[in-house]
C-alpha positions as CSV (number, residue, x, y, z in Angstrom):
1,M,0.0,0.0,0.0
2,N,1.4,3.4,-1.0
3,L,0.8,6.3,1.5
4,P,0.9,9.9,0.5
5,R,4.2,11.7,1.5
6,V,2.1,13.9,3.9
7,G,0.6,10.8,5.5
8,I,4.1,9.3,6.0
9,R,5.4,12.5,7.5
10,K,2.4,12.7,9.9
11,L,2.8,9.0,10.9
12,L,6.5,9.6,11.7
13,I,5.7,12.7,13.7
14,D,3.0,10.8,15.7
15,C,5.5,8.0,16.5
16,I,8.1,10.5,17.6
17,C,5.6,12.3,19.8
18,C,4.4,9.0,21.4
19,A,8.0,7.9,22.1
20,A,8.8,11.3,23.6
21,A,5.6,11.2,25.8
22,L,6.5,7.7,27.0
23,W,10.1,8.7,27.8
24,A,8.8,11.8,29.7
25,T,6.3,9.7,31.6
26,Q,9.0,7.3,32.6
27,C,11.4,10.1,33.6
28,F,8.6,11.8,35.7
29,S,7.7,8.5,37.3
30,Q,11.3,7.9,38.3
31,Q,11.8,11.4,39.5
32,A,8.6,11.2,41.7
33,Y,9.7,7.9,43.1
34,P,8.6,6.9,45.6
35,N,5.1,8.3,45.9
36,K,3.6,5.5,47.9
37,P,4.8,2.9,50.5
38,I,7.6,0.4,49.6
39,T,7.4,-3.2,50.7
40,V,10.5,-5.3,51.6
41,V,9.7,-9.0,51.5
42,L,11.9,-11.4,53.4
43,G,12.0,-15.2,53.7
44,T,12.2,-15.6,57.5
45,A,9.7,-15.4,60.3
46,P,9.6,-12.3,62.6
47,G,12.3,-12.2,65.3
48,S,15.2,-13.6,63.3
49,M,18.4,-11.7,62.9
50,M,17.7,-10.9,59.3
51,D,14.2,-9.8,60.2
52,N,15.5,-7.5,62.9
53,L,18.2,-6.0,60.8
54,T,16.0,-5.5,57.8
55,R,13.4,-3.7,60.0
56,I,15.9,-1.4,61.5
57,I,17.6,-0.4,58.2
58,S,14.2,0.0,56.4
59,K,13.0,2.3,59.2
60,A,16.1,4.4,58.8
61,A,15.6,4.5,55.0
62,E,12.1,6.0,55.4
63,K,13.7,9.3,56.4
64,E,15.3,9.9,53.0
65,L,12.6,8.2,51.0
66,G,9.8,10.1,52.6
67,Q,7.5,7.1,52.4
68,P,6.9,4.1,54.8
69,V,9.0,1.0,54.2
70,I,6.9,-2.0,55.2
71,V,8.7,-5.3,56.0
72,E,6.6,-8.4,55.1
73,N,7.5,-11.9,56.2
74,R,7.0,-14.8,53.8
75,A,8.9,-17.6,55.5
76,G,9.5,-21.0,54.1
77,A,11.6,-23.2,51.8
78,G,14.9,-21.6,52.8
79,G,13.8,-18.2,51.5
80,V,12.6,-19.5,48.1
81,I,8.9,-18.6,48.8
82,A,9.7,-14.9,49.4
83,K,12.2,-14.7,46.5
84,T,9.7,-16.2,44.1
85,Y,7.1,-13.7,45.2
86,V,9.5,-10.8,44.6
87,V,10.8,-11.8,41.2
88,N,7.2,-12.2,40.0
89,S,6.3,-8.7,41.1
90,K,6.2,-5.5,39.0
91,P,9.7,-4.0,38.7
92,D,8.7,-0.5,39.7
93,G,10.6,-0.3,43.0
94,Y,7.7,-0.8,45.3
95,I,8.3,-4.5,45.9
96,L,11.8,-5.3,47.0
97,G,13.3,-8.4,48.6
98,A,15.8,-8.9,51.5
99,T,17.5,-12.2,51.3
100,V,20.7,-14.2,52.2
101,T,23.3,-15.7,49.9
102,N,21.8,-19.2,50.0
103,T,18.9,-18.3,47.9
104,Y,21.3,-17.6,45.0
105,I,23.9,-20.3,45.3
106,I,22.4,-23.2,47.3
107,Q,18.6,-23.4,47.0
108,P,18.6,-23.5,43.1
109,Q,21.0,-26.4,43.2
110,L,19.1,-28.3,45.9
111,R,15.7,-28.3,44.3
112,K,13.7,-26.9,41.4
113,V,12.8,-23.3,42.1
114,A,10.6,-20.9,40.1
115,Y,13.3,-18.4,39.4
116,D,16.6,-18.1,37.8
117,P,19.1,-16.3,40.0
118,F,21.2,-15.3,37.0
119,T,18.4,-13.7,35.0
120,D,15.4,-12.9,37.2
121,V,17.1,-10.8,39.9
122,V,18.5,-7.3,40.1
123,D,20.9,-6.9,43.0
124,I,20.7,-3.6,44.8
125,M,23.3,-3.9,47.6
126,T,24.3,-5.8,50.7
127,F,24.3,-4.4,54.2
128,A,25.5,-7.1,56.6
129,E,27.5,-10.3,56.7
130,Y,27.0,-12.9,59.4
131,N,28.0,-16.4,60.5
132,D,26.7,-18.9,62.9
133,A,27.7,-20.9,66.0
134,I,27.0,-24.2,67.6
135,A,25.3,-23.9,71.0
136,V,24.0,-26.4,73.6
137,K,21.9,-26.0,76.7
138,A,23.9,-24.8,79.7
139,D,23.4,-28.0,81.7
140,S,24.3,-30.3,78.9
141,P,27.3,-32.7,79.2
142,W,29.1,-31.2,76.3
143,N,31.5,-28.3,77.0
144,T,33.6,-28.2,73.8
145,Y,33.3,-28.9,70.1
146,E,35.5,-31.9,70.7
147,D,33.0,-33.3,73.2
148,V,30.3,-33.2,70.6
149,V,32.4,-34.9,68.0
150,A,33.4,-37.6,70.4
151,Y,29.8,-38.3,71.4
152,A,28.6,-38.3,67.7
153,R,31.4,-40.7,66.8
154,A,30.5,-43.1,69.6
155,N,26.7,-42.7,69.0
156,P,26.1,-42.4,65.2
157,G,22.9,-40.5,64.4
158,K,21.9,-39.8,68.0
159,F,23.2,-36.2,68.3
160,T,20.6,-33.8,67.0
161,Y,21.0,-30.2,66.0
162,G,18.4,-27.6,65.0
163,H,19.0,-25.1,62.2
164,P,17.0,-22.4,60.4
165,G,16.0,-24.5,57.4
166,F,17.0,-27.1,54.9
167,G,19.7,-25.8,52.6
168,M,20.5,-22.8,54.7
169,M,24.1,-22.1,55.4
170,P,24.1,-23.7,58.9
171,H,22.7,-26.9,57.5
172,I,25.3,-27.0,54.7
173,V,28.2,-26.2,57.0
174,M,27.2,-28.8,59.6
175,E,26.8,-31.6,57.1
176,S,30.2,-30.6,55.6
177,M,31.8,-30.8,59.0
178,S,30.3,-34.2,59.8
179,K,31.7,-35.5,56.5
180,R,35.1,-34.2,57.3
181,E,35.0,-35.5,60.9
182,G,33.7,-38.9,59.7
183,I,30.7,-38.8,62.0
184,Q,26.9,-38.8,61.7
185,W,24.5,-36.4,63.4
186,Q,20.8,-35.7,62.8
187,Q,19.6,-32.4,61.4
188,V,16.3,-30.9,62.4
189,P,15.1,-28.0,60.3
190,F,13.1,-25.1,61.7
191,K,11.6,-21.9,60.2
192,N,14.3,-19.6,61.7
193,G,17.1,-19.3,64.2
194,P,14.9,-18.4,67.2
195,E,12.8,-21.6,66.7
196,A,16.0,-23.7,66.7
197,V,17.2,-21.9,69.9
198,N,13.8,-22.5,71.6
199,A,14.0,-26.2,70.7
200,V,17.4,-26.7,72.3
201,L,16.3,-24.7,75.4
202,G,13.2,-27.0,75.6
203,G,15.3,-30.1,75.3
204,H,13.9,-31.1,71.9
205,V,17.3,-31.1,70.2
206,N,20.8,-31.4,71.5
207,A,22.2,-28.3,69.9
208,A,21.2,-25.2,67.8
209,V,23.1,-23.8,65.0
210,A,22.1,-20.1,64.6
211,G,23.2,-16.6,64.2
212,S,24.8,-14.3,66.8
213,S,21.7,-12.3,67.6
214,D,19.8,-15.5,68.3
215,L,22.5,-17.0,70.5
216,I,24.4,-14.3,72.3
217,P,21.6,-13.0,74.6
218,Q,20.9,-16.6,75.7
219,A,24.6,-17.3,76.3
220,L,25.1,-14.1,78.3
221,A,22.0,-15.0,80.4
222,G,23.6,-18.3,81.2
223,K,21.0,-20.5,79.4
224,L,23.3,-21.7,76.5
225,K,26.9,-22.7,76.1
226,L,28.5,-21.6,72.8
227,L,30.9,-24.3,71.7
228,V,32.4,-23.0,68.5
229,I,31.8,-20.2,66.0
230,I,31.6,-21.3,62.4
231,S,33.9,-18.6,61.1
232,G,37.5,-17.5,61.0
233,N,36.8,-14.7,63.5
234,R,35.7,-14.7,67.1
235,W,32.7,-12.7,68.2
236,S,33.6,-9.7,70.3
237,A,30.6,-10.2,72.6
238,V,31.8,-13.6,73.6
239,P,35.5,-13.5,73.0
240,N,36.4,-16.7,74.8
241,V,34.5,-18.9,72.3
242,P,36.9,-20.4,69.7
243,T,36.3,-20.5,65.9
244,I,36.0,-23.6,63.7
245,V,39.3,-22.5,62.0
246,E,41.0,-22.8,65.3
247,K,39.7,-26.4,65.4
248,G,41.4,-27.3,62.2
249,H,38.6,-26.7,59.7
250,D,39.1,-24.5,56.7
251,F,35.5,-24.8,55.4
252,Y,33.0,-22.2,56.5
253,L,30.5,-20.0,54.7
254,L,29.8,-16.3,55.3
255,S,26.4,-15.2,54.3
256,Y,25.5,-11.7,53.1
257,I,22.1,-10.0,53.8
258,G,21.2,-7.9,50.8
259,L,18.4,-6.2,48.9
260,F,17.2,-7.1,45.4
261,A,14.4,-6.4,43.0
262,P,12.7,-8.1,40.0
263,K,14.4,-8.0,36.7
264,G,13.4,-4.9,34.7
265,L,14.0,-2.4,37.6
266,P,15.1,0.8,35.9
267,E,18.8,1.5,36.7
268,P,18.1,5.0,38.0
269,L,15.7,3.5,40.6
270,R,18.2,0.8,41.6
271,Q,20.9,3.5,42.1
272,K,18.6,5.6,44.2
273,L,17.7,2.6,46.4
274,E,21.3,1.7,46.8
275,G,22.2,5.2,47.8
276,V,19.3,5.5,50.3
277,F,20.0,2.2,52.0
278,R,23.7,2.7,52.1
279,N,23.1,6.0,53.9
280,A,20.7,4.1,56.2
281,M,23.6,1.9,57.3
282,K,24.9,4.9,59.3
283,D,21.8,4.9,61.5
284,R,22.6,4.6,65.2
285,A,20.1,1.8,65.9
286,F,21.5,-0.2,62.9
287,Q,25.1,0.3,64.1
288,D,24.2,-0.6,67.7
289,M,22.7,-4.0,66.6
290,L,25.8,-4.8,64.6
291,K,28.0,-4.1,67.5
292,N,25.9,-5.7,70.2
293,Y,25.6,-9.0,68.3
294,S,28.9,-9.2,66.6
295,I,27.4,-8.8,63.1
296,E,29.8,-7.5,60.4
297,E,28.8,-4.4,58.5
298,A,29.2,-5.4,54.8
299,Y,28.4,-3.0,52.0
300,L,28.7,-4.4,48.5
301,S,27.3,-2.6,45.5
302,G,24.7,-4.5,43.4
303,K,27.3,-5.1,40.7
304,D,30.0,-6.3,43.2
305,Y,27.6,-8.6,45.0
306,S,26.4,-10.2,41.8
307,A,30.0,-10.9,40.8
308,K,30.7,-12.4,44.2
309,W,27.8,-14.9,44.4
310,K,28.1,-15.9,40.8
311,A,31.7,-16.9,41.4
312,L,30.6,-19.0,44.4
313,Y,27.8,-20.8,42.4
314,P,29.9,-23.5,40.8
315,P,31.9,-24.6,43.8
316,M,28.7,-24.6,46.0
317,G,27.1,-26.9,43.4
318,Q,30.0,-29.3,44.0
319,V,29.5,-29.2,47.7
320,V,25.7,-29.9,47.4
321,K,26.4,-32.8,45.1
322,A,29.1,-34.2,47.4
323,L,26.7,-34.1,50.3
324,G,23.9,-35.8,48.4
325,L,21.4,-33.1,49.3
326,Q,19.6,-32.6,46.1
327,E,15.8,-33.2,46.4
C-alpha cells in the first residue's frame, strides 16, 4: 500500500511524539519515586536476625525516601517462597526483597525453584555479613566442640541439631563438618534461628546452629553454652568462644544479607535505592545492633555482590552434590 508523503510524515511525527511522551512519563515517574509505601519481603519469620536488621535499616531509609517502608515476612523453603514472590512482582521499585546468599547459590542447586538467580534478579546492595555458632543447653554434658564430635562418633545419628532451614548455610556447613569428621548427626530444620534456639532450650534437640543475635543473649543469660563459632573470627561479645578454623577446619561460609528487585527495575531507581539504603547503614540503631551482636557491616554494590555470588555458584554446586542433598 502506498501512502501519500504527507501521510508518512504525519505518521513519523506521531510516532516520535508518542515515544517522547512515553520517555517523559517514565522520567517523571522515576523522579517522583517513591510516591507510595515500599514493601520489603523477606523469607524468615519475625524475630530472626535478618528480620530485625531489615526492619531497622528499612525504618532508617524512610527518612530519606519520605515514604513508609513495610517489612513483610513470607517464610518457608529456605527463602525461596519470598524470593519467588518478589521476582514475579512488577519491577517498579515498590516491591523489594531482602535475602541471604543461600537463595542464590544453594537453593537453586538443591531443588527446582521458580526463578533463575542469574536472569530474574536485580541486586541492589548488601548491608551485613553474618555467620553462625553451635550452641548447647547450659546444663548439657558437652563443654567443647571436641566433646560433641566424640559423642557423635560413639553414637552415630543420635546427636541432633536444629537449624534455620533445609539448605540454609548452617545446615550445609554442619553436614560438611560431619563429612570431614567422619561422624553422623541428625539435622532438624526449623523456620528460623529463634525456633531452633527454643528447641534446644526446651530439650527437643541437643544443639542449635544459629546466628549471633539468636545465641548471644541466651549465652550471656547463662542459658546456653556456645561451643564454636563457624567462622574465622571470634565474636567480640563472647571473646572466649573459639572458631572452627582454630579447630582445624578450613571450610565455613559467610552469608550476606542484601536487597534485590525483580528484573526490569530501571537503573536510576536501583541506584537511588542503593544510595538510600547505604546511607541508612549509618543509622545509630543499625550500628548498635551490629556491635551488640557481633554482626559484620558489609556493603557491596549490586554489581559487586552479583559478581561475588556468581563466582561461588559452581563450587557450591559441587558441595551440594558431594553431600547428596539434592531433592
